[in-house]
PyMOL Python script that loads the backbone (N, CA, C, O; Angstrom):
from pymol import cmd

cmd.read_pdbstr("""\
ATOM      1  N   MET A   1      12.429  99.705  84.958  1.00  0.00           N
ATOM      2  CA  MET A   1      13.120 100.556  85.919  1.00  0.00           C
ATOM      3  C   MET A   1      14.619 100.528  85.632  1.00  0.00           C
ATOM      4  O   MET A   1      15.196  99.471  85.377  1.00  0.00           O
ATOM      5  N   GLN A   2      15.236 101.699  85.678  1.00  0.00           N
ATOM      6  CA  GLN A   2      16.654 101.800  85.378  1.00  0.00           C
ATOM      7  C   GLN A   2      17.482 101.431  86.597  1.00  0.00           C
ATOM      8  O   GLN A   2      17.105 101.733  87.729  1.00  0.00           O
ATOM      9  N   MET A   3      18.607 100.779  86.361  1.00  0.00           N
ATOM     10  CA  MET A   3      19.516 100.384  87.423  1.00  0.00           C
ATOM     11  C   MET A   3      20.165 101.632  88.042  1.00  0.00           C
ATOM     12  O   MET A   3      20.575 102.543  87.323  1.00  0.00           O
ATOM     13  N   LYS A   4      20.254 101.666  89.358  1.00  0.00           N
ATOM     14  CA  LYS A   4      20.894 102.768  90.061  1.00  0.00           C
ATOM     15  C   LYS A   4      22.331 102.349  90.358  1.00  0.00           C
ATOM     16  O   LYS A   4      22.566 101.293  90.945  1.00  0.00           O
ATOM     17  N   THR A   5      23.293 103.184  89.951  1.00  0.00           N
ATOM     18  CA  THR A   5      24.701 102.871  90.178  1.00  0.00           C
ATOM     19  C   THR A   5      25.291 103.832  91.200  1.00  0.00           C
ATOM     20  O   THR A   5      24.643 104.795  91.611  1.00  0.00           O
ATOM     21  N   LEU A   6      26.526 103.559  91.603  1.00  0.00           N
ATOM     22  CA  LEU A   6      27.203 104.433  92.567  1.00  0.00           C
ATOM     23  C   LEU A   6      27.304 105.859  92.028  1.00  0.00           C
ATOM     24  O   LEU A   6      27.265 106.815  92.802  1.00  0.00           O
ATOM     25  N   ARG A   7      27.431 106.008  90.734  1.00  0.00           N
ATOM     26  CA  ARG A   7      27.525 107.345  90.124  1.00  0.00           C
ATOM     27  C   ARG A   7      26.264 108.174  90.404  1.00  0.00           C
ATOM     28  O   ARG A   7      26.332 109.402  90.457  1.00  0.00           O
ATOM     29  N   ASP A   8      25.108 107.506  90.586  1.00  0.00           N
ATOM     30  CA  ASP A   8      23.836 108.187  90.824  1.00  0.00           C
ATOM     31  C   ASP A   8      23.639 108.636  92.273  1.00  0.00           C
ATOM     32  O   ASP A   8      22.732 109.419  92.554  1.00  0.00           O
ATOM     33  N   ILE A   9      24.466 108.156  93.186  1.00  0.00           N
ATOM     34  CA  ILE A   9      24.320 108.496  94.599  1.00  0.00           C
ATOM     35  C   ILE A   9      24.895 109.895  94.822  1.00  0.00           C
ATOM     36  O   ILE A   9      25.987 110.207  94.348  1.00  0.00           O
ATOM     37  N   LYS A  10      24.156 110.729  95.541  1.00  0.00           N
ATOM     38  CA  LYS A  10      24.569 112.119  95.761  1.00  0.00           C
ATOM     39  C   LYS A  10      25.539 112.230  96.937  1.00  0.00           C
ATOM     40  O   LYS A  10      25.581 111.361  97.808  1.00  0.00           O
ATOM     41  N   VAL A  11      26.312 113.311  96.946  1.00  0.00           N
ATOM     42  CA  VAL A  11      27.258 113.576  98.027  1.00  0.00           C
ATOM     43  C   VAL A  11      26.506 113.631  99.353  1.00  0.00           C
ATOM     44  O   VAL A  11      25.460 114.270  99.463  1.00  0.00           O
ATOM     45  N   GLY A  12      27.055 112.951 100.352  1.00  0.00           N
ATOM     46  CA  GLY A  12      26.444 112.930 101.670  1.00  0.00           C
ATOM     47  C   GLY A  12      25.475 111.783 101.887  1.00  0.00           C
ATOM     48  O   GLY A  12      24.956 111.618 102.991  1.00  0.00           O
ATOM     49  N   GLU A  13      25.219 110.983 100.853  1.00  0.00           N
ATOM     50  CA  GLU A  13      24.302 109.857 100.975  1.00  0.00           C
ATOM     51  C   GLU A  13      25.077 108.546 101.120  1.00  0.00           C
ATOM     52  O   GLU A  13      26.224 108.426 100.692  1.00  0.00           O
ATOM     53  N   THR A  14      24.415 107.577 101.734  1.00  0.00           N
ATOM     54  CA  THR A  14      24.969 106.235 101.886  1.00  0.00           C
ATOM     55  C   THR A  14      24.069 105.264 101.130  1.00  0.00           C
ATOM     56  O   THR A  14      22.845 105.389 101.162  1.00  0.00           O
ATOM     57  N   ALA A  15      24.677 104.304 100.457  1.00  0.00           N
ATOM     58  CA  ALA A  15      23.915 103.295  99.725  1.00  0.00           C
ATOM     59  C   ALA A  15      24.597 101.945  99.888  1.00  0.00           C
ATOM     60  O   ALA A  15      25.776 101.865 100.235  1.00  0.00           O
ATOM     61  N   LYS A  16      23.836 100.887  99.630  1.00  0.00           N
ATOM     62  CA  LYS A  16      24.345  99.526  99.786  1.00  0.00           C
ATOM     63  C   LYS A  16      24.540  98.892  98.417  1.00  0.00           C
ATOM     64  O   LYS A  16      23.713  99.058  97.520  1.00  0.00           O
ATOM     65  N   VAL A  17      25.650  98.160  98.263  1.00  0.00           N
ATOM     66  CA  VAL A  17      25.941  97.467  97.011  1.00  0.00           C
ATOM     67  C   VAL A  17      25.001  96.270  96.870  1.00  0.00           C
ATOM     68  O   VAL A  17      24.925  95.423  97.759  1.00  0.00           O
ATOM     69  N   VAL A  18      24.284  96.208  95.741  1.00  0.00           N
ATOM     70  CA  VAL A  18      23.383  95.096  95.450  1.00  0.00           C
ATOM     71  C   VAL A  18      24.110  94.056  94.600  1.00  0.00           C
ATOM     72  O   VAL A  18      23.983  92.852  94.821  1.00  0.00           O
ATOM     73  N   LYS A  19      24.877  94.550  93.617  1.00  0.00           N
ATOM     74  CA  LYS A  19      25.568  93.651  92.698  1.00  0.00           C
ATOM     75  C   LYS A  19      26.745  94.381  92.064  1.00  0.00           C
ATOM     76  O   LYS A  19      26.703  95.591  91.840  1.00  0.00           O
ATOM     77  N   ILE A  20      27.795  93.615  91.780  1.00  0.00           N
ATOM     78  CA  ILE A  20      28.941  94.166  91.062  1.00  0.00           C
ATOM     79  C   ILE A  20      28.896  93.593  89.650  1.00  0.00           C
ATOM     80  O   ILE A  20      29.062  92.389  89.452  1.00  0.00           O
ATOM     81  N   HIS A  21      28.671  94.465  88.674  1.00  0.00           N
ATOM     82  CA  HIS A  21      28.672  94.044  87.271  1.00  0.00           C
ATOM     83  C   HIS A  21      30.117  94.118  86.778  1.00  0.00           C
ATOM     84  O   HIS A  21      30.977  94.659  87.474  1.00  0.00           O
ATOM     85  N   GLY A  22      30.386  93.603  85.633  1.00  0.00           N
ATOM     86  CA  GLY A  22      31.749  93.630  85.113  1.00  0.00           C
ATOM     87  C   GLY A  22      32.380  92.261  85.242  1.00  0.00           C
ATOM     88  O   GLY A  22      31.808  91.348  85.838  1.00  0.00           O
ATOM     89  N   GLU A  23      33.559  92.134  84.680  1.00  0.00           N
ATOM     90  CA  GLU A  23      34.215  90.837  84.636  1.00  0.00           C
ATOM     91  C   GLU A  23      35.703  90.958  84.908  1.00  0.00           C
ATOM     92  O   GLU A  23      36.290  92.038  84.848  1.00  0.00           O
ATOM     93  N   GLY A  24      36.287  89.812  85.209  1.00  0.00           N
ATOM     94  CA  GLY A  24      37.734  89.669  85.295  1.00  0.00           C
ATOM     95  C   GLY A  24      38.425  90.608  86.249  1.00  0.00           C
ATOM     96  O   GLY A  24      38.022  90.772  87.401  1.00  0.00           O
ATOM     97  N   GLY A  25      39.487  91.227  85.739  1.00  0.00           N
ATOM     98  CA  GLY A  25      40.365  92.060  86.554  1.00  0.00           C
ATOM     99  C   GLY A  25      39.684  93.238  87.214  1.00  0.00           C
ATOM    100  O   GLY A  25      39.987  93.560  88.363  1.00  0.00           O
ATOM    101  N   LEU A  26      38.773  93.886  86.514  1.00  0.00           N
ATOM    102  CA  LEU A  26      38.089  95.052  87.081  1.00  0.00           C
ATOM    103  C   LEU A  26      37.252  94.646  88.291  1.00  0.00           C
ATOM    104  O   LEU A  26      37.320  95.286  89.341  1.00  0.00           O
ATOM    105  N   LYS A  27      36.469  93.590  88.144  1.00  0.00           N
ATOM    106  CA  LYS A  27      35.627  93.117  89.255  1.00  0.00           C
ATOM    107  C   LYS A  27      36.510  92.667  90.427  1.00  0.00           C
ATOM    108  O   LYS A  27      36.204  92.971  91.579  1.00  0.00           O
ATOM    109  N   ARG A  28      37.582  91.960  90.148  1.00  0.00           N
ATOM    110  CA  ARG A  28      38.496  91.476  91.186  1.00  0.00           C
ATOM    111  C   ARG A  28      39.118  92.652  91.935  1.00  0.00           C
ATOM    112  O   ARG A  28      39.224  92.619  93.161  1.00  0.00           O
ATOM    113  N   ARG A  29      39.531  93.691  91.204  1.00  0.00           N
ATOM    114  CA  ARG A  29      40.161  94.859  91.823  1.00  0.00           C
ATOM    115  C   ARG A  29      39.174  95.567  92.754  1.00  0.00           C
ATOM    116  O   ARG A  29      39.535  95.959  93.864  1.00  0.00           O
ATOM    117  N   ILE A  30      37.922  95.730  92.296  1.00  0.00           N
ATOM    118  CA  ILE A  30      36.888  96.367  93.121  1.00  0.00           C
ATOM    119  C   ILE A  30      36.684  95.564  94.408  1.00  0.00           C
ATOM    120  O   ILE A  30      36.611  96.131  95.498  1.00  0.00           O
ATOM    121  N   MET A  31      36.594  94.235  94.269  1.00  0.00           N
ATOM    122  CA  MET A  31      36.392  93.382  95.437  1.00  0.00           C
ATOM    123  C   MET A  31      37.605  93.413  96.371  1.00  0.00           C
ATOM    124  O   MET A  31      37.447  93.333  97.589  1.00  0.00           O
ATOM    125  N   ASP A  32      38.802  93.526  95.818  1.00  0.00           N
ATOM    126  CA  ASP A  32      40.011  93.613  96.634  1.00  0.00           C
ATOM    127  C   ASP A  32      40.044  94.902  97.459  1.00  0.00           C
ATOM    128  O   ASP A  32      40.704  94.960  98.496  1.00  0.00           O
ATOM    129  N   MET A  33      39.337  95.927  97.001  1.00  0.00           N
ATOM    130  CA  MET A  33      39.253  97.194  97.748  1.00  0.00           C
ATOM    131  C   MET A  33      38.263  97.102  98.904  1.00  0.00           C
ATOM    132  O   MET A  33      38.118  98.056  99.669  1.00  0.00           O
ATOM    133  N   GLY A  34      37.588  95.975  99.037  1.00  0.00           N
ATOM    134  CA  GLY A  34      36.632  95.799 100.122  1.00  0.00           C
ATOM    135  C   GLY A  34      35.200  96.075  99.728  1.00  0.00           C
ATOM    136  O   GLY A  34      34.310  96.076 100.579  1.00  0.00           O
ATOM    137  N   ILE A  35      34.964  96.309  98.445  1.00  0.00           N
ATOM    138  CA  ILE A  35      33.601  96.563  97.978  1.00  0.00           C
ATOM    139  C   ILE A  35      33.011  95.239  97.514  1.00  0.00           C
ATOM    140  O   ILE A  35      33.374  94.714  96.462  1.00  0.00           O
ATOM    141  N   THR A  36      32.095  94.712  98.319  1.00  0.00           N
ATOM    142  CA  THR A  36      31.425  93.456  98.004  1.00  0.00           C
ATOM    143  C   THR A  36      29.925  93.646  98.171  1.00  0.00           C
ATOM    144  O   THR A  36      29.477  94.679  98.668  1.00  0.00           O
ATOM    145  N   LYS A  37      29.153  92.652  97.758  1.00  0.00           N
ATOM    146  CA  LYS A  37      27.694  92.714  97.884  1.00  0.00           C
ATOM    147  C   LYS A  37      27.326  92.945  99.353  1.00  0.00           C
ATOM    148  O   LYS A  37      27.828  92.261 100.245  1.00  0.00           O
ATOM    149  N   GLY A  38      26.443  93.916  99.588  1.00  0.00           N
ATOM    150  CA  GLY A  38      25.996  94.228 100.940  1.00  0.00           C
ATOM    151  C   GLY A  38      26.799  95.304 101.646  1.00  0.00           C
ATOM    152  O   GLY A  38      26.409  95.755 102.723  1.00  0.00           O
ATOM    153  N   THR A  39      27.915  95.725 101.063  1.00  0.00           N
ATOM    154  CA  THR A  39      28.755  96.760 101.660  1.00  0.00           C
ATOM    155  C   THR A  39      28.089  98.129 101.535  1.00  0.00           C
ATOM    156  O   THR A  39      27.559  98.472 100.478  1.00  0.00           O
ATOM    157  N   GLU A  40      28.117  98.908 102.613  1.00  0.00           N
ATOM    158  CA  GLU A  40      27.588 100.268 102.555  1.00  0.00           C
ATOM    159  C   GLU A  40      28.696 101.218 102.126  1.00  0.00           C
ATOM    160  O   GLU A  40      29.827 101.136 102.603  1.00  0.00           O
ATOM    161  N   ILE A  41      28.348 102.117 101.219  1.00  0.00           N
ATOM    162  CA  ILE A  41      29.302 103.099 100.694  1.00  0.00           C
ATOM    163  C   ILE A  41      28.740 104.490 100.923  1.00  0.00           C
ATOM    164  O   ILE A  41      27.608 104.784 100.537  1.00  0.00           O
ATOM    165  N   PHE A  42      29.545 105.354 101.561  1.00  0.00           N
ATOM    166  CA  PHE A  42      29.176 106.749 101.811  1.00  0.00           C
ATOM    167  C   PHE A  42      29.918 107.616 100.804  1.00  0.00           C
ATOM    168  O   PHE A  42      31.143 107.541 100.710  1.00  0.00           O
ATOM    169  N   VAL A  43      29.195 108.436 100.052  1.00  0.00           N
ATOM    170  CA  VAL A  43      29.811 109.310  99.052  1.00  0.00           C
ATOM    171  C   VAL A  43      30.237 110.605  99.733  1.00  0.00           C
ATOM    172  O   VAL A  43      29.396 111.386 100.178  1.00  0.00           O
ATOM    173  N   ARG A  44      31.553 110.829  99.812  1.00  0.00           N
ATOM    174  CA  ARG A  44      32.108 111.998 100.502  1.00  0.00           C
ATOM    175  C   ARG A  44      32.195 113.227  99.595  1.00  0.00           C
ATOM    176  O   ARG A  44      31.751 114.315  99.962  1.00  0.00           O
ATOM    177  N   LYS A  45      32.773 113.038  98.407  1.00  0.00           N
ATOM    178  CA  LYS A  45      32.994 114.163  97.490  1.00  0.00           C
ATOM    179  C   LYS A  45      32.945 113.666  96.056  1.00  0.00           C
ATOM    180  O   LYS A  45      33.183 112.492  95.771  1.00  0.00           O
ATOM    181  N   VAL A  46      32.631 114.593  95.166  1.00  0.00           N
ATOM    182  CA  VAL A  46      32.738 114.328  93.733  1.00  0.00           C
ATOM    183  C   VAL A  46      33.545 115.479  93.151  1.00  0.00           C
ATOM    184  O   VAL A  46      33.271 116.643  93.444  1.00  0.00           O
ATOM    185  N   ALA A  47      34.529 115.163  92.335  1.00  0.00           N
ATOM    186  CA  ALA A  47      35.372 116.190  91.719  1.00  0.00           C
ATOM    187  C   ALA A  47      34.510 117.130  90.865  1.00  0.00           C
ATOM    188  O   ALA A  47      33.432 116.739  90.416  1.00  0.00           O
ATOM    189  N   PRO A  48      34.972 118.352  90.642  1.00  0.00           N
ATOM    190  CA  PRO A  48      34.188 119.338  89.886  1.00  0.00           C
ATOM    191  C   PRO A  48      33.669 118.847  88.532  1.00  0.00           C
ATOM    192  O   PRO A  48      32.565 119.213  88.129  1.00  0.00           O
ATOM    193  N   LEU A  49      34.434 118.042  87.841  1.00  0.00           N
ATOM    194  CA  LEU A  49      33.988 117.534  86.545  1.00  0.00           C
ATOM    195  C   LEU A  49      33.337 116.155  86.670  1.00  0.00           C
ATOM    196  O   LEU A  49      33.043 115.505  85.667  1.00  0.00           O
ATOM    197  N   GLY A  50      33.114 115.714  87.925  1.00  0.00           N
ATOM    198  CA  GLY A  50      32.423 114.453  88.156  1.00  0.00           C
ATOM    199  C   GLY A  50      33.307 113.224  88.223  1.00  0.00           C
ATOM    200  O   GLY A  50      32.809 112.122  88.454  1.00  0.00           O
ATOM    201  N   ASP A  51      34.592 113.384  88.028  1.00  0.00           N
ATOM    202  CA  ASP A  51      35.498 112.241  88.039  1.00  0.00           C
ATOM    203  C   ASP A  51      36.798 112.659  88.706  1.00  0.00           C
ATOM    204  O   ASP A  51      37.423 113.597  88.210  1.00  0.00           O
ATOM    205  N   PRO A  52      37.251 112.052  89.772  1.00  0.00           N
ATOM    206  CA  PRO A  52      36.757 110.834  90.410  1.00  0.00           C
ATOM    207  C   PRO A  52      35.735 111.113  91.524  1.00  0.00           C
ATOM    208  O   PRO A  52      35.387 112.259  91.811  1.00  0.00           O
ATOM    209  N   ILE A  53      35.274 110.025  92.131  1.00  0.00           N
ATOM    210  CA  ILE A  53      34.324 110.078  93.239  1.00  0.00           C
ATOM    211  C   ILE A  53      35.060 109.592  94.489  1.00  0.00           C
ATOM    212  O   ILE A  53      35.682 108.530  94.467  1.00  0.00           O
ATOM    213  N   GLU A  54      34.992 110.360  95.575  1.00  0.00           N
ATOM    214  CA  GLU A  54      35.631 109.956  96.830  1.00  0.00           C
ATOM    215  C   GLU A  54      34.568 109.365  97.747  1.00  0.00           C
ATOM    216  O   GLU A  54      33.544 109.996  98.011  1.00  0.00           O
ATOM    217  N   VAL A  55      34.816 108.155  98.228  1.00  0.00           N
ATOM    218  CA  VAL A  55      33.844 107.445  99.059  1.00  0.00           C
ATOM    219  C   VAL A  55      34.512 106.915 100.327  1.00  0.00           C
ATOM    220  O   VAL A  55      35.737 106.834 100.419  1.00  0.00           O
ATOM    221  N   THR A  56      33.673 106.555 101.301  1.00  0.00           N
ATOM    222  CA  THR A  56      34.151 105.864 102.494  1.00  0.00           C
ATOM    223  C   THR A  56      33.557 104.460 102.473  1.00  0.00           C
ATOM    224  O   THR A  56      32.342 104.284 102.378  1.00  0.00           O
ATOM    225  N   VAL A  57      34.439 103.464 102.562  1.00  0.00           N
ATOM    226  CA  VAL A  57      34.046 102.054 102.539  1.00  0.00           C
ATOM    227  C   VAL A  57      34.732 101.348 103.699  1.00  0.00           C
ATOM    228  O   VAL A  57      35.957 101.390 103.815  1.00  0.00           O
ATOM    229  N   ARG A  58      33.948 100.697 104.561  1.00  0.00           N
ATOM    230  CA  ARG A  58      34.503  99.933 105.681  1.00  0.00           C
ATOM    231  C   ARG A  58      35.471 100.752 106.530  1.00  0.00           C
ATOM    232  O   ARG A  58      36.465 100.223 107.028  1.00  0.00           O
ATOM    233  N   GLY A  59      35.181 102.042 106.697  1.00  0.00           N
ATOM    234  CA  GLY A  59      35.986 102.901 107.563  1.00  0.00           C
ATOM    235  C   GLY A  59      37.208 103.537 106.919  1.00  0.00           C
ATOM    236  O   GLY A  59      37.958 104.229 107.608  1.00  0.00           O
ATOM    237  N   TYR A  60      37.437 103.335 105.644  1.00  0.00           N
ATOM    238  CA  TYR A  60      38.572 104.007 104.999  1.00  0.00           C
ATOM    239  C   TYR A  60      38.110 104.734 103.745  1.00  0.00           C
ATOM    240  O   TYR A  60      37.072 104.419 103.162  1.00  0.00           O
ATOM    241  N   GLU A  61      38.910 105.715 103.349  1.00  0.00           N
ATOM    242  CA  GLU A  61      38.580 106.529 102.186  1.00  0.00           C
ATOM    243  C   GLU A  61      39.150 105.905 100.923  1.00  0.00           C
ATOM    244  O   GLU A  61      40.246 105.344 100.914  1.00  0.00           O
ATOM    245  N   LEU A  62      38.368 106.023  99.860  1.00  0.00           N
ATOM    246  CA  LEU A  62      38.717 105.413  98.595  1.00  0.00           C
ATOM    247  C   LEU A  62      38.279 106.342  97.475  1.00  0.00           C
ATOM    248  O   LEU A  62      37.242 106.998  97.578  1.00  0.00           O
ATOM    249  N   THR A  63      39.055 106.401  96.417  1.00  0.00           N
ATOM    250  CA  THR A  63      38.695 107.212  95.262  1.00  0.00           C
ATOM    251  C   THR A  63      38.478 106.290  94.073  1.00  0.00           C
ATOM    252  O   THR A  63      39.328 105.462  93.747  1.00  0.00           O
ATOM    253  N   LEU A  64      37.316 106.449  93.426  1.00  0.00           N
ATOM    254  CA  LEU A  64      36.954 105.598  92.289  1.00  0.00           C
ATOM    255  C   LEU A  64      36.704 106.436  91.044  1.00  0.00           C
ATOM    256  O   LEU A  64      36.180 107.546  91.133  1.00  0.00           O
ATOM    257  N   ARG A  65      37.075 105.909  89.893  1.00  0.00           N
ATOM    258  CA  ARG A  65      36.735 106.558  88.632  1.00  0.00           C
ATOM    259  C   ARG A  65      35.254 106.348  88.342  1.00  0.00           C
ATOM    260  O   ARG A  65      34.641 105.416  88.863  1.00  0.00           O
ATOM    261  N   LYS A  66      34.682 107.209  87.514  1.00  0.00           N
ATOM    262  CA  LYS A  66      33.270 107.078  87.144  1.00  0.00           C
ATOM    263  C   LYS A  66      32.996 105.733  86.479  1.00  0.00           C
ATOM    264  O   LYS A  66      31.953 105.126  86.719  1.00  0.00           O
ATOM    265  N   ASP A  67      33.908 105.269  85.659  1.00  0.00           N
ATOM    266  CA  ASP A  67      33.729 103.974  84.979  1.00  0.00           C
ATOM    267  C   ASP A  67      33.624 102.839  85.985  1.00  0.00           C
ATOM    268  O   ASP A  67      32.837 101.910  85.806  1.00  0.00           O
ATOM    269  N   ASP A  68      34.439 102.920  87.066  1.00  0.00           N
ATOM    270  CA  ASP A  68      34.372 101.902  88.113  1.00  0.00           C
ATOM    271  C   ASP A  68      33.058 102.018  88.892  1.00  0.00           C
ATOM    272  O   ASP A  68      32.453 101.009  89.252  1.00  0.00           O
ATOM    273  N   ALA A  69      32.626 103.248  89.147  1.00  0.00           N
ATOM    274  CA  ALA A  69      31.374 103.473  89.885  1.00  0.00           C
ATOM    275  C   ALA A  69      30.164 102.955  89.104  1.00  0.00           C
ATOM    276  O   ALA A  69      29.161 102.563  89.701  1.00  0.00           O
ATOM    277  N   ASP A  70      30.254 102.951  87.798  1.00  0.00           N
ATOM    278  CA  ASP A  70      29.142 102.497  86.957  1.00  0.00           C
ATOM    279  C   ASP A  70      28.866 101.001  87.044  1.00  0.00           C
ATOM    280  O   ASP A  70      27.766 100.561  86.711  1.00  0.00           O
ATOM    281  N   ILE A  71      29.844 100.208  87.485  1.00  0.00           N
ATOM    282  CA  ILE A  71      29.601  98.764  87.558  1.00  0.00           C
ATOM    283  C   ILE A  71      29.008  98.348  88.903  1.00  0.00           C
ATOM    284  O   ILE A  71      28.687  97.177  89.105  1.00  0.00           O
ATOM    285  N   LEU A  72      28.863  99.306  89.826  1.00  0.00           N
ATOM    286  CA  LEU A  72      28.325  99.001  91.147  1.00  0.00           C
ATOM    287  C   LEU A  72      26.834  99.332  91.204  1.00  0.00           C
ATOM    288  O   LEU A  72      26.452 100.502  91.223  1.00  0.00           O
ATOM    289  N   GLU A  73      26.001  98.299  91.230  1.00  0.00           N
ATOM    290  CA  GLU A  73      24.559  98.497  91.345  1.00  0.00           C
ATOM    291  C   GLU A  73      24.215  98.720  92.811  1.00  0.00           C
ATOM    292  O   GLU A  73      24.592  97.929  93.676  1.00  0.00           O
ATOM    293  N   MET A  74      23.487  99.817  93.084  1.00  0.00           N
ATOM    294  CA  MET A  74      23.218 100.236  94.465  1.00  0.00           C
ATOM    295  C   MET A  74      21.711 100.207  94.778  1.00  0.00           C
ATOM    296  O   MET A  74      20.867 100.213  93.882  1.00  0.00           O
ATOM    297  N   GLU A  75      21.412 100.176  96.081  1.00  0.00           N
ATOM    298  CA  GLU A  75      20.005 100.310  96.515  1.00  0.00           C
ATOM    299  C   GLU A  75      19.912 101.386  97.563  1.00  0.00           C
ATOM    300  O   GLU A  75      18.825 101.666  98.067  1.00  0.00           O
TER     301      GLU A  75
END
""", "prot")
cmd.dss("prot")
cmd.show_as("cartoon", "prot")
cmd.util.cbc("prot")
cmd.orient("prot")
């Protein structure tokens, strides 16, 4: 079974973070934004070319690049 990432979640859907892949600074930066294991993320918008993705996390809006969205394993 293929891993489902934040990039795979459609606009208007909510998903929960299962695991944050990646290392070092990138993982730390994602966690500093409030995205941790168990956090629910609502996908608000996706730019016309698919990058960036606008999401709502813990009541605030956040914009993530596709590369950052790829390290977030979702359920």
